[in-house]
C-alpha positions in Angstrom: 1.1 17.2 -6.0 1.6 14.2 -3.8 -1.0 11.6 -4.6 -1.4 8.4 -2.6 -2.0 4.9 -3.8 -2.9 1.9 -1.6 -2.8 -1.5 -3.4 -5.4 -3.8 -1.9 -6.7 -5.8 -4.8 -5.1 -9.3 -4.3 -6.9 -12.4 -3.2 -4.6 -13.2 -0.4 -5.1 -17.0 -0.9 -2.4 -18.0 1.6 -4.4 -16.3 4.4 -7.5 -18.4 4.0 -11.0 -18.1 2.6 -11.8 -14.7 4.2 -10.1 -11.6 3.1 -7.0 -10.8 5.1 -7.8 -7.1 4.7 -10.9 -7.6 6.8 -9.1 -9.4 9.6 -9.5 -7.7 12.9 -6.5 -5.7 14.2 -7.2 -3.6 17.2 -11.0 -3.5 16.6 -10.7 -2.4 12.9 -10.2 -4.1 9.6 -6.5 -4.6 8.8 -6.7 -2.4 5.7 -8.1 0.6 7.6 -4.7 0.9 9.3 -3.1 1.4 5.9 -5.8 3.8 4.7 -5.7 5.8 7.9 -1.9 6.2 7.8 -2.0 7.8 4.3 -5.2 9.8 5.1 -3.5 11.4 8.1 -0.7 12.9 6.0 -2.4 16.2 4.9 0.1 16.7 2.0 -1.2 13.6 0.2 -4.2 14.4 -2.0 -5.9 12.6 -3.6 -5.7 9.0 -2.3 -6.9 6.0 -4.1 -7.4 2.4 -2.8 -7.3 -0.2 -5.5 -9.7 -3.1 -4.8 -10.2 -6.4 -6.6 -10.9 -9.6 -4.8 -13.5 -9.3 -2.1 -14.3 -5.7 -3.3 -18.0 -5.8 -2.4 -17.3 -7.0 1.1 -14.5 -4.4 1.5 -16.8 -1.6 0.3 -19.5 -2.6 2.8 -17.1 -3.0 5.8 -14.3 -0.6 5.5 -14.1 3.1 6.4 -12.2 4.6 3.4 -12.0 8.0 5.2 -11.0 10.5 2.5 -9.6 7.9 0.2 -11.4 6.9 -2.9 -11.9 3.1 -3.6 -11.5 2.1 -7.2 -12.1 -1.4 -8.7 -9.5 -3.2 -10.7 -11.5 -5.7 -12.7 -8.3 -7.4 -13.9 -6.9 -8.0 -10.4 -6.3 -11.7 -11.2 -3.6 -10.7 -13.6 -1.4 -9.7 -10.7 0.0 -6.6 -9.0 0.9 -4.9 -12.3 -2.8 -4.6 -13.2 -3.6 -3.1 -9.8 -0.8 -0.6 -10.1 -1.8 0.4 -13.6 -5.4 0.9 -12.4 -4.3 3.1 -9.5 -2.1 5.2 -11.7 -4.9 5.7 -14.2 -7.2 6.8 -11.4 -4.6 9.3 -10.3 -4.1 10.7 -13.9 -2.3 14.0 -13.7 -0.4 13.3 -10.5 3.3 14.3 -10.6 4.2 12.0 -7.7 2.5 9.0 -6.2 3.3 7.5 -2.8 2.5 3.8 -3.0 1.8 1.6 0.1 0.2 -1.8 0.5 -3.1 -2.5 2.2 -1.7 -5.5 4.0 1.0 -3.5 5.9 -0.9 -2.2 8.9 2.2 -1.1 10.8 3.5 1.3 8.2 2.6 4.5 10.1 1.7 8.0 9.2 5.2 9.0 10.5 6.8 6.6 8.0 4.6 7.8 5.1 5.3 11.5 5.9 9.0 10.9 5.3 8.2 10.4 1.6 6.3 13.5 0.9 9.4 15.5 -0.1 11.4 12.5 -1.3 12.7 12.3 -4.8 10.9 10.1 -7.3 12.3 6.6 -7.2 12.8 6.7 -3.4 11.7 3.6 -1.4 11.6 2.6 2.2 14.0 0.0 3.7 13.6 -1.9 6.9 16.9 -3.1 8.2 18.2 -2.6 4.7 15.5 -4.7 3.1 13.5 -2.9 0.4 9.8 -2.2 1.1 7.0 0.4 1.0 6.3 3.3 0.7 7.8 4.0 -2.7 7.6 7.3 -4.5 6.8 7.2 -8.2 7.6 10.2 -10.3 6.7 11.0 -14.0 9.2 8.6 -15.5 8.0 5.6 -13.3 4.4 6.6 -13.8 4.7 6.4 -17.6 6.6 3.1 -17.3 3.8 1.5 -15.1 1.7 1.2 -18.3 4.1 -1.4 -19.6 4.2 -3.6 -16.5 2.5 -7.0 -16.7 1.9 -10.0 -14.4 2.6 -10.1 -10.7 5.3 -7.4 -10.8 5.2 -4.1 -9.0 7.3 -1.0 -9.5 10.5 -2.6 -8.1 12.2 -2.9 -11.5 11.2 0.7 -12.3 13.1 2.0 -9.3 16.5 0.8 -10.3 19.1 2.0 -7.8 16.5 3.9 -5.8 17.4 6.2 -3.0 16.4 4.6 0.3 15.0 6.0 3.5 15.6 3.6 6.4 12.4 3.2 8.4 13.2 0.1 10.5 13.6 2.2 13.6 9.9 3.3 13.2 8.2 0.0 12.3 9.0 -3.4 10.8 7.2 -2.9 7.5 5.9 -6.5 7.7 3.0 -7.5 5.5 0.3 -10.0 6.3 0.3 -13.0 4.0 -0.8 -15.8 6.5 -2.7 -16.2 9.7 0.7 -16.5 11.4 1.8 -13.1 10.0 -1.3 -11.5 11.5 -0.7 -13.1 14.9 2.9 -11.8 14.9 1.7 -8.3 14.1 -1.0 -8.6 16.8 1.8 -9.5 19.2 3.9 -6.6 18.1 0.9 -4.2 18.6 0.2 -5.6 22.1 3.8 -5.1 23.0 3.6 -1.4 22.1 0.4 -0.9 24.1 
């Protein structure tokens, strides 16, 4: 079973007061692009979106499609708590494909490359590590021990890599400038 996990719980303080995940990108909230990319891969089931900061606003404004939103009440503790919450919600999954809610250009085509990938595999963009990552049984057990603002990077060790830079940049949105750069990239493709 390939389960999907989208991490979208952080406050995004560098972006400003409003949630970056609700920022408009092509007429939709930014996070819907990440949700839609996973939901379009039929082999991924179930899919969980972990929310924290701005959860009520996101629940009221975002189309989660076939993904299930879950609340991480400890989101202030960092990415590790969100990852733990998502893994708990996917209890029983053999493999989990993890993406980030603030990476709207990570496409269905990119995510589909990870459906048959070995546990511990991660995307690279021009050789730079990124998401998606595939967590298998060993990593899923180890997630329970993570604390603070740490994700699964240290659990992957010398992970296999799938280069995805030819498909997209894998850039995330941390600031208003990042969003404008992504908007420029989207306009260039259209």
